[in-house]
Phi, psi and omega in degrees: 000125176276135179242145180291153180293337181268017187305313183290339176274327179286330181230081190284349178249153179302324181293316180294318180295316180297319178299317179297314182294320177297316178298320179292323185283319185246000178077228185264032177294147179300138181283142176263137178261125180248125180253124180279141179278137177269140176249141181275149175210148179264359180246107185290330181221137175235116177264116184274318177205151184204135177207121177190175172269125185271145179274162169065029179078011179283138185240005181205163177300323178296319177298322178294318178297318178298320178299317180292316182296319181276000178071031182290168179257122181264009182274131180243164177298156177295133180299136183281345183268015181244017172073000000 
């Protein structure tokens, strides 16, 4: 099957691309609906590893999380030693 060079731009999501490929492969066959099962969890976010320069005087991942939770501003003045 020949595919256009603009395929990923014409179908930017995996679902749209899969639908296009299925239609090209089987023609006008009826579409099957697949429903994914949701699994429950009591932890909304899990940070496995983290390393970066923190904004706004934050010195740890917990401090960064606290800044996000309170809606703080992490923008600092431009450093004067960088010309």
